[in-house]
N, C-alpha and C positions, 0 to 999 in steps of 0.2 A: 371567255373567249367571245369575240364580236363577231356575230353572224352578219350583223347589218354592215360593218365594214366590208366584208367580203361580197355582200349582195351589191353594194356600190361599185366595187371593183369590177364584178362581173357584168354589170351594166355598161361598163366603159372598157370593153377589150379592144376597141378601136379597130373594126374590120375595114379592110381595104375598100375604099370608095372611089377608086379611080374610075370605074364604069359608071353607069346611070343607077346601079343599085349596090347595096352593101353586099360583099362578098361573105359567103357563110362559112369560110375555111376554119377560122379561129373557133367559132362557135361550134362547129362540128367536132373539132379537135377535143374541145372540153366536154361535149356531150359524150364523145367516146371515153374519155377518162372517168367520167362520172358512172357510165355504165360498167366499166370494168372494176371500179371500186365496188359498185353495187353487187356485182357477181362474184366478188372475192378474188378476182383475177389479178387485181393489183392490191397486195396485202401490205406491202411496204411502201414508204414515200419514195418510190423510184418508177418512173415512167420511161419505159423502153421503147425506142423507135423500132418497133418489131412488126411482124406480119399480123398479129392479134390486134394491135392498136390501129393498123392501117386498115384492116377489114372492118372494124366497128366505125372507124371515121367514114370510110366509103358509104357504108349503109346509110349513115345520117346525110351524108353529101348529097346522095341520090335523091332523098326526099326534100332537101332544102335549096338545091342549086337553082339557078336560072339558066336559060339556053345558052347564055354568054360565059357561065363558070366552067372551069375545067378542073378535073381532079388533080390534086396536087397535095402531098403529104408533108413534103419537106419545109414549105413556106410556113405553114402555121406552128408547126413544132419548133422552128427556129424563132420566128418573129413574135410568138407569144411572149417572149422575154421582154417585150415592151410593157408587159403587164406586170405590176409589183409583185405578184404572188408566183410567178412561173420563173424557175431558174434552171440553169444547166450545170451538171457536173462536168468538169472539163477533164479530158484524159491527161494523165501526168506529162508534163514538157509541151503540151500542145496549145497553152494559153495565148501564145502571139500568134499562132495559126488561126485559133478561134477569133481573136480579136480583128483579124484581118478579113473575115469573111464579108464579103459585100452582097454576093448572090449565093445562098445556100445550094447545096446539092446533095444527093444520097452519099456521095463519096466523102465530101467534107463533114458531114454530120457523123459519119461512120469513124472517121479518123481523128475527130476533135471532141466529140460529146460522148460521154459514158452514158448518161441518161438525162432526163428532165426530173425536176421534183418541185412540190409545191411548199409554200410555208407550212411549217410543222402545224401551226395553229389551225390552218385551212384543212389539211389533211386529217386532222382529228375531227373537226366539224363534218367532213364529208363521210365519216363512218356512220352517220345518223341519216336515216331515210328522209326525216322532215327537212333536215338542212339541204340535203340534196335536191329535193323538189323545190324549195325556195330559190336555189340557185340556178336550177334549170330555167325557171321563170325569168329570172334576172337575165340570164343568157339571151333568151329569145328577145329581149328588148333591143339587142344590137342588130337584129335583122330589120329590113324594111317592114311595112306592114304586111300582114298576112294575105294580102290581095292576090299576089301572084301564086302562091302556094294553094290558096283556096281554088283559084281558077283552075290550075292543073289537076287538083284533086276532083273538083266537080266534074269536070271534062272525063277524067278517067273512069268515073262510075256512071257515065252514060248520059250526063245532062248535055243539052245542045248549046253550041256557043252562044247562040241569041239568049237562051235562058240564063246562062251563066254571066252574061254581061248585064242583063237586066237586074240580077240578084246583086252583082257587084255594086252597080250604080245605086241601087236601092240601099245597100248597107252603108256605102261610103257616103251618101248625101242625105236623102230624105229620112230613112230610119235614125241615122245619127243625129240629125237635126231635131227630130221629135223627141227622142229620148234626152237630148242635152236640154231642150226647152221645158222638160218634165224634171230636170235636175237629177236624172238617172245616171247620167255620164257627162264628162267634161273632155272628151276626146273623140276622135274618129273611131267608129266602132270597130273598125278593122285593125286597129292598134292594139285591141284587148285580146291577150292570149290566154286568159284564165278562163277555163272550161265552166267553173262555177259562177263567175261573174256573169257570163253570157246566159247560163242557165237560169239564173235569176231574171235576167232581162227578157228573156222569152215570156216568163210568166208577168212581169211587171208592164211590159209593153202593151199587152192586151188590155189594161186599164188607161192608157194614154188616150185621150180623146181623138187627137190627129191621127194616131196610129190606127185606132179602131175603125175611124171613118174611111181612111184611105185604103185600108186593108180589105174593108167590105167592098169598096169600089172595084178594087183590084182583083176580086174573087179569091182573096187569101194568098196573093202573091208576096206581100211583105212578110207575113208570118212564115210562110214557106221559105223565104231567103234567111230569116233570122235563125230558123231551125236548121237549115242546111250549114250555116255556118257553125252553130253549136255542135252538128255532127262531125263537121271538119277538125274542131278542136278536140273532140272526143277521139277522132282517129289519130291526130298527131300525138295525143297524150298517150296513145297505146303503141308508140313506137317500138317499146321493148318487146311487146307481144309479136309484131311483125319480125322482129330480129330473132326472137326465140324460134319462130316458124322456119326461118331460112336455116336455122342451125339444125333443127329436126331433118329438114329435106336433105341436108348435106351429110348427114351421119349415116356412113355406110354400114355400121354394125346393127341397124334396125331394118327389119323386114318391111315390105311395102305395106302390110296390113297395120303393123305396129306404127309406122309413120302416119298413116291416116288417121288412126284412133287418137294419136298424140296431138296432131295437128288441129283436129276436131275439138279436143279438149281444152287445147290452149286457146280456141276461139270461143269456147263456152258452147259448143255445139255437139252433134253425133251422140254417141252412146252416153258420155258424161253428162250431157244436158238431159237426155232421156231419164236417166236414173235419178237425177235431181227433181224432175217433173213427178216421177212415180213417188219419190219420198216426200215431197212437200205439196205438190198439186196446186200450189198457189204461192204468192210471194211469201217467204218464210216470216217475214216481219209484219208486213201490212195486211196480208190476207187477200191482197188484190189477185183476181183470178183469170185475167185474160192472158193465158199462157204465151200467146204470140209476142207480147211486149215485155216478157220477163228474161232476164239475164242469168246465165249460169256462172258464178263467181267462185274462184278457189278462195279458200280460207288460208292455208299455208301458201305462200306465194310460190308461183311457178319456178323461179330461179332457185329455190331452197329446197324444192321437193324432188324426191325420187320418182322414177316413171310410174311406179305402182301407186304412190300417193297422188300422183297427177290424174289417175283415172278413177281415184276412190270418191265414191258419192258422198261419204262422210267428210271429204275435205272440200265441201262446196254447199253454197247456199244459193237459192233462187230468189232473185231481187228484182224490185223494180229499177228502172234505168238510173235514176239519181242516187239511190242508196247503193247501188252496185258500183257507180263511179266512186262515191264517198268511201266505201269500204276498200276498194281496189288501191285508191290513194291513201289509205290508212288514216282518214279523217274520223272514222267510227270504226268501233269494235264491240264486242259484247263481254259480259262478265260471265263467270261460270255458271251463274243462275239464268243468263240469258238476257239481262238489262242491258240496254244500249249505253255506250259510252261515246261521247261526242267530243272531239278535240276543239278547242278554242279557236284554232286557226281557220276552221270552217266558216266562222263568221255567222251571218244571219241565217242559220241552218233552217229555221222554220218556213223561209220562203222557197226551200227545196222539198218541202213536205216531209221534213225530218223533225221529230220532237223527242223530249226526254222520257216520255212514258213508253217508247216504243220497246219491244222485247222479241226474243226468238226462242222457241222451244228447242233446247239442246239435247240430244242423245248423248249417252255416255261415250260414244265412238267419235263425237264431235270435240270432246274436251280438249284432248292434246293439240289438235289443230288450232283451235280457238285460243288455247293458252299461248301458242307459239305466236299467233298474230298479235295477241294483245300485248304480250311481253316484250316482243322484238320490234313490232313495226307500228303499233298504234302511236298517234303523235300525242303523247301524254301532255296535259296541261301543265305548263311550267311558269 
């Protein structure tokens, strides 16, 4: 099966560019499909135009839309047929009506299309989390630079408009130029959507003479801008977490106290984090002991865990940020003896402070959770 073929096709889904920016509709529809496959909500190669798909699409759309974009489900579901991997199953006797569609509507879709489906080869590839991650990154390249999304996010967390504009200007021009001169990048920094790439640049930039000089003159402004952009990429990488939280909030079967505990656990906070701090007292792998900077990470992924498992401290590790992100994205795991496993896809992992001698002291009650992560999610070298 050719993953690279589909990576190229996902990079070229041809979003509508009739306005000043690329419409995120097709990208959001495919993000929604990837999510539903990951959650086991799409088990067969049949994508129905239903409320579940629309809800997941709408959630991604709210994150990625510009002020000029309008919520629209029917167009991406219909017009994705211009991509070679997206197909429609036509209702019996409705082929002529389908071929005559110029402007799709909910009624036309309902009366002519049974469901959409993907190439069988692609659908099989999407069963693997490593492939889904690679294709998500490919999809993001259809969007314009992350500039507008970064601006909205930075303003939403309380940064002033002046600060945000200064950061964007620095990222787009000065910092990009300095890093390019040092042969660390060959594009505008704000076109980079890979969290780990930017995490490496945060460390590497501090050894670039121009960056060091001007960052000192600017009282740390350039490093602050670069770190905030890394935080933004971290946030959009955790899109699934935000969706999980919205599902908990809407679950009428849960009591208020249960909802609060689960939401805090999903965020790696509250009693779940407190229990991990009591259990580990420091980073479970490195021994780093500044608790305020450590993150509570679930071992068996949230989407596959029962509520009791989601709150179980033995389903968690207390980790430094880069290890937490690498573990959460399945680039690292651990053997039953606690030795670290590092996927080849992580690349130059030493620059992230990760090395092959790392290990974790696992309790017997960690073993089932870790075995699940290792066998089902870890990006095995192939």
